[in-house]
C-alpha positions, 0 to 999 in steps of 0.5 A: 482462497485459502484461509489462515488459522489464528487464535485469540481470547477476549479481554475485559480491560482496555486502555493504554495500561492494560495494553502495555501489560499484554505486550509485556506478556507476549500478547497483542491487543486487538479489536474485532468489529463487523456488520454482524457484531453489535458491539466491538469485541476486545481481543488479545492474540499471541504475539508469536502466532500473530507475527507468523501469520503476518509473515505469510503476507497476510494483510487486509486481503487475506481471510483468517479463521479467528478462533476466539476462546469461549466463542465461535470461529469467525472469518475475519480480515486484517483492516489495520496493523499498527506497528511501533514507529522505531522497533516495527513490532505489532502494537495493535490490530483491527479485525473485520468480520466478513460474511462470505456471501456479502461483498467487501471493498478492498485495496488490491496491489497493481502489478505491472507486466511487460516492457513498455514500448516507450522505453526504447525511445527514452521514456520513463514508466511512472507507476502512479497508483499502486493500489486500486479499490475493488468490490467483490465477495471475500472469496474472490479477492485477488492477490493483485491486479495485472496491468500489461504495459507492453503497448504503452508509448511515450505519452500513453497511460492506463486509467482505472477505466482501462483495466479489464477485471475478472468476473465478479470484480468491480473497480470503485475508484474514479474511472479517470484515475491514472494507474501508470503512464509513460512520460518523456525523459526530463530535459537536463541542462548539458554540463558546461565546458571548461572554456565556457566556465572560464569565459563566465569567470572572466566576464564576471571579473571584468564587470567587477573591475568596471564597477570599482572604476566607476566608484 
């Protein structure tokens, strides 16, 4: 798996005030942690460089060579990217240091392939689980898990237990978790004709008139 290079520097100040000042100066605050780090390390990253890295599709499953000034280069993954709710700009990142010979648990997107047989009979494909959790070595993390739905008819489904993974990958989600299913089309009431509408209105009018006479 190809790694992305990213530089950072350690920061001594933490809290909302220092974080705002960092962002005003074109930087993004972050935290680095991991099994080999006794105490989480506060870092600052250049916003432009970080945006470029995230623009490549880097998320939790992309390995990054993090070069921290005054420290060693560490292999990390993005664990969380916090964005501004309105502007969408990156406000903070959580970075996890990984060891290439130690397994990690990650979420991997599920990619559906093929055309379900049930579609020919009006079936509807429901992609119920779009990511599944797998355990593997960092270097074996796949970009996605392909699930072929070609043979699925109406009423058929694929569960986690049905997915055949490559060697070295192990699903950690519940085996019974449904990933995709093909269901029958939802029955909808047929639209009423003009004659039916007129008949209902006439009946309603007669009932109202009868009620008035009784009064």
